[in-house]
C-alpha positions in Angstrom: -6.3 31.0 32.6 -4.3 28.6 34.3 -3.3 25.4 33.4 -6.0 23.3 35.3 -8.4 25.4 33.5 -6.6 25.4 30.0 -7.3 21.8 30.4 -10.7 21.4 30.8 -11.3 24.0 28.2 -9.3 22.2 25.7 -10.0 18.8 26.3 -6.1 18.2 26.9 -4.5 16.5 29.8 -2.3 19.2 31.9 0.7 16.6 31.5 0.3 16.7 27.8 0.4 20.6 28.2 3.7 20.4 30.1 4.9 17.7 28.1 4.0 20.3 25.0 5.9 23.1 26.7 8.8 20.5 27.4 8.6 20.5 23.4 8.5 24.2 22.7 5.5 23.9 20.9 3.3 25.9 23.4 4.7 28.3 26.2 2.4 29.9 28.8 2.9 33.7 27.8 3.0 34.5 31.7 3.0 33.6 35.5 1.0 34.8 38.3 2.4 35.8 41.2 2.8 32.5 43.2 4.7 31.8 39.9 1.9 29.0 38.4 1.6 28.8 34.4 -0.9 31.3 33.1 -1.8 30.9 29.0 -3.4 33.4 27.0 -5.7 33.8 24.8 -3.2 33.2 21.9 -1.6 30.2 23.5 -5.1 28.4 23.5 -5.7 29.2 19.9 -1.8 27.3 19.5 -3.1 24.5 21.4 -6.1 23.9 19.4 -3.8 23.8 16.4 -1.4 21.8 17.6 -4.6 19.4 18.2 -5.8 19.7 15.0 -2.6 19.0 13.2 -2.6 15.9 15.7 -5.6 14.6 14.5 -4.4 14.2 10.7 -1.3 11.8 11.9 1.3 14.3 12.0 3.9 13.8 14.9 4.9 16.2 17.5 7.8 17.2 15.5 6.0 17.9 12.2 3.6 19.8 14.2 6.3 21.9 15.2 7.6 23.0 11.9 4.1 23.7 10.3 3.3 26.5 13.1 6.4 27.9 13.1 8.0 28.0 9.8 6.6 30.8 7.8 8.0 28.9 4.8 6.3 25.2 5.7 4.4 23.8 2.2 1.8 21.5 3.7 1.6 19.4 0.1 4.2 17.5 0.0 3.7 16.5 4.0 0.1 16.0 3.2 1.1 13.6 0.3 2.8 11.8 2.3 0.3 11.8 4.9 -2.2 10.4 2.7 0.6 7.4 1.2 1.2 6.1 5.0 -2.7 6.1 5.7 -3.4 4.3 2.4 -0.8 1.5 3.4 -2.2 1.5 6.6 -5.6 0.6 5.8 -4.4 -1.7 3.0 -2.1 -3.8 5.8 -5.5 -3.5 8.5 -8.0 -4.4 5.4 -5.2 -7.5 4.7 -5.2 -8.1 8.7 -9.3 -8.2 8.8 -9.8 -10.4 5.6 -7.1 -13.3 7.5 -9.0 -13.4 11.0 -12.2 -13.8 9.0 -11.0 -16.5 6.8 -9.5 -17.7 9.9 -12.7 -17.7 12.0 -14.9 -19.0 8.8 -12.5 -22.5 9.3 -14.1 -22.7 12.3 -10.8 -23.8 14.4 -11.3 -26.1 17.0 -7.6 -24.9 18.8 -4.7 -23.4 18.1 -3.2 -26.1 15.7 -6.3 -25.4 13.3 -5.3 -21.8 13.5 -1.9 -21.8 12.5 -2.7 -24.9 9.8 -4.7 -22.3 8.2 -2.2 -19.4 8.5 0.1 -21.8 6.8 -1.9 -22.7 3.9 -3.5 -18.5 3.4 0.4 -17.8 3.0 1.2 -20.9 1.0 -1.6 -19.6 -1.3 -0.1 -16.0 -1.7 3.5 -17.3 -2.5 5.3 -16.8 -5.7 6.1 -20.5 -5.7 3.8 -22.0 -8.2 4.5 -25.5 -6.4 3.7 -24.1 -3.1 0.6 -22.7 -4.4 -0.7 -25.9 -6.0 0.4 -27.8 -3.1 -1.9 -25.6 -1.0 -4.7 -25.8 -3.4 -4.7 -29.8 -2.8 -4.5 -29.6 0.9 -7.7 -28.1 0.8 -9.6 -31.4 -0.4 -7.6 -33.4 2.3 -9.2 -32.6 5.0 -7.4 -28.9 5.9 -10.1 -26.3 6.2 -9.4 -23.6 3.5 -12.1 -20.9 3.7 -13.8 -20.7 -0.1 -13.3 -17.1 -0.3 -9.1 -17.9 0.3 -9.8 -20.0 -3.1 -11.7 -17.6 -4.8 -9.6 -15.2 -4.4 -6.0 -17.2 -5.5 -8.4 -18.6 -8.3 -9.1 -15.2 -9.7 -5.3 -14.1 -10.0 -3.8 -17.7 -10.3 -2.0 -17.3 -14.1 -0.3 -20.5 -13.6 -2.1 -22.9 -15.9 -1.5 -25.9 -13.8 -2.2 -24.0 -10.3 -5.3 -22.8 -12.1 -6.9 -26.2 -12.7 -6.1 -27.3 -8.9 -8.1 -24.0 -7.7 -11.0 -24.9 -10.0 -10.6 -28.3 -8.8 -10.1 -27.3 -5.1 -13.4 -25.3 -5.4 -15.4 -27.7 -7.0 -15.0 -30.2 -4.2 -15.6 -27.5 -1.8 -19.5 -27.1 -3.3 -21.0 -24.6 -1.0 -19.8 -21.6 0.9 -20.9 -18.7 -1.1 -18.4 -20.1 -3.7 -20.6 -19.0 -6.7 -21.6 -15.6 -5.5 -17.7 -14.6 -4.8 -17.1 -15.8 -8.7 -19.6 -14.0 -10.4 -18.1 -10.6 -9.4 -15.1 -11.4 -10.8 -17.3 -11.8 -14.3 -17.8 -8.3 -13.8 -14.3 -7.7 -13.4 -12.6 -4.9 -15.5 -9.6 -7.1 -16.6 -10.6 -9.9 -19.3 -8.0 -12.7 -17.6 -9.8 -12.3 -14.1 -13.5 -12.8 -16.0 -12.1 -15.7 -18.2 -10.9 -17.0 -14.9 -14.0 -16.2 -12.9 -16.3 -18.2 -15.8 -14.3 -21.0 -16.5 -13.8 -22.0 -12.1 -17.5 -21.4 -12.3 -18.1 -24.0 -14.9 -16.7 -26.2 -12.3 -19.0 -25.6 -10.0 -22.3 -28.5 -10.1 -24.5 -26.5 -7.8 -27.8 -24.9 -9.3 -26.4 -21.2 -8.6 -23.7 -21.5 -10.3 -25.7 -23.0 -13.3 -28.1 -19.7 -13.1 -25.0 -17.6 -13.1 -23.5 -19.2 -16.4 -26.9 -18.4 -18.0 -26.8 -14.9 -17.2 -23.1 -14.6 -18.3 -24.5 -15.8 -21.8 -25.4 -12.0 -22.3 -22.2 -10.9 -21.2 -20.0 -8.1 -23.2 -17.2 -10.2 -23.2 -17.4 -13.0 -26.0 -14.5 -15.1 -23.9 -16.9 -15.3 -20.9 -20.1 -16.4 -23.5 -18.4 -18.7 -24.9 -16.8 -20.3 -21.5 -20.5 -20.1 -19.9 -22.3 -21.7 -23.6 -20.0 -24.7 -23.2 -20.7 -25.9 -20.0 -24.4 -24.9 -20.3 -24.4 -27.2 -23.3 -22.7 -30.2 -21.1 -25.4 -29.6 -18.9 -28.4 -29.7 -20.7 -29.6 -26.1 -21.2 -30.8 -24.8 -24.6 -30.3 -21.5 -24.0 -26.5 -22.0 -25.3 -27.2 -23.1 -28.4 -27.2 -19.5 -30.4 -23.3 -19.3 -28.9 -22.7 -22.4 -29.6 -23.7 -22.0 -33.1 -21.4 -19.1 -33.0 -18.6 -20.6 -32.1 -18.9 -23.4 -34.7 -19.6 -20.5 -37.6 -16.7 -18.4 -36.6 -14.7 -21.5 -35.7 -13.6 -21.0 -32.1 -13.8 -24.2 -30.5 -15.5 -25.5 -32.9 -14.9 -29.0 -31.9 -16.1 -28.8 -28.6 -18.8 -26.9 -29.3 -20.3 -29.4 -31.7 -19.8 -31.9 -28.8 -22.2 -29.7 -26.6 -24.5 -29.3 -29.3 -24.5 -33.0 -30.0 -25.4 -33.5 -26.2 -28.5 -31.1 -26.2 -29.4 -32.8 -29.2 -30.5 -35.8 -27.3 -34.2 -33.9 -26.8 -36.0 -33.9 -30.1 -37.3 -29.9 -30.0 -33.7 -29.1 -29.6 -32.1 -31.1 -32.0 -34.6 -29.3 -34.7 -33.8 -25.8 -33.2 -29.8 -26.5 -33.4 -30.2 -27.9 -36.9 -32.4 -24.9 -38.3 -29.6 -22.3 -36.6 -26.7 -24.3 -38.3 -29.0 -24.2 -42.0 -29.6 -20.9 -41.7 -25.9 -19.4 -40.9 -25.3 -22.1 -44.7 -27.2 -19.6 -46.4 -24.9 -16.9 -45.9 -22.4 -15.8 -48.4 -20.1 -14.5 -46.8 -19.7 -18.0 -44.8 -16.4 -19.6 -46.7 -15.5 -22.7 -46.9 -13.7 -23.8 -44.1 -16.8 -22.1 -41.9 -19.1 -24.1 -44.0 -16.8 -27.6 -43.3 -17.4 -26.6 -39.7 -21.0 -26.4 -39.9 -21.3 -29.5 -41.8 -19.0 -31.6 -39.2 -21.3 -30.0 -36.5 -24.9 -31.3 -38.4 -23.3 -34.8 -38.8 -24.0 -35.0 -35.2 -27.3 -33.6 -35.3 -30.3 -36.2 -35.4 -33.3 -35.1 -37.5 -35.0 -34.9 -40.8 -34.1 -31.2 -40.9 -30.2 -32.6 -40.6 -30.8 -34.8 -42.7 -32.2 -32.2 -45.6 -29.6 -29.8 -45.1 -26.5 -32.6 -45.5 -28.6 -34.0 -48.7 -28.2 -30.4 -50.2 -24.2 -30.2 -48.8 -23.8 -33.6 -50.7 -23.6 -31.5 -53.7 -21.7 -28.3 -52.0 -19.1 -26.5 -54.6 -16.7 -27.2 -51.8 -15.1 -31.3 -52.1 -14.6 -31.8 -48.8 -17.9 -30.0 -47.6 -19.4 -32.6 -50.1 -18.0 -35.6 -49.0 -18.5 -35.1 -45.5 -22.1 -34.7 -46.3 -22.1 -37.7 -48.2 -20.0 -39.7 -46.3 -22.7 -38.8 -43.1 -25.9 -39.7 -45.4 -24.4 -43.1 -45.7 -24.0 -43.8 -42.3 -27.4 -42.8 -41.6 -29.1 -44.7 -43.9 -26.8 -47.5 -42.9 -28.7 -47.4 -39.5 
């Protein structure tokens, strides 16, 4: 078969076939009487083999080694190709993400593009100072895509930079920040889940409040507690059970008491809170320290249920509990 026929059948141009020949990859078996290259069926099969290996990303040099070396072991080469491909995909994905974020900032000109690129690079800097300045710049008239702020907030370990990023997200308002943070709540990493819920707690949107409500049933106790504190401040009564649990377990109990006190402004919620706290006191396993924590919490809850519980606690075997309850009752009577 002549070179033109081979090119048509294989899809490999005549020019490339000549190049393969110059590299020694495939040589036509014979020549016609007029001196034209003549390819055998075996030659054509080798051409298809060359193209198949090239489709995997092998260089022509590696293709030649694979076809001509009887002892050639493909596993190491294939493993290396996998690594190279993953690196290339990661680099392309990072580029695509950066381009999408620049597009989302709706630049008016190249100066805006360059400014956004500089901020995105600063958010990924190894310098905590640069990251913090980039976060603060996002609320000073410089548009930083919310997606980039969320990604930075979820990976940030420095507490000062993390606070700046949460503030920047809160100032950014909408833009899908709550939805993006919700994905962080399902992260396999505990620290990412905590960063996500703390960032959500800074957002004032109804979407963020709904997501925080869902977080009350999160398997991660840290997520549940941060969500409860945020919801308590927003007057969401569903947070009461978790807040009471925090008081009993003496975990951020002062903040939990403040949240319960805010919720107790509603009479129905006040009775519900008092009833839960009283129920906790009935457990024999509740130690003196936890009883004191519950007593302090009851002090800020209005209503007859809390007052009756405090009257009982004024006779508690633990002197600190009894004194606290007595003092609170005295203040209530004075009112």
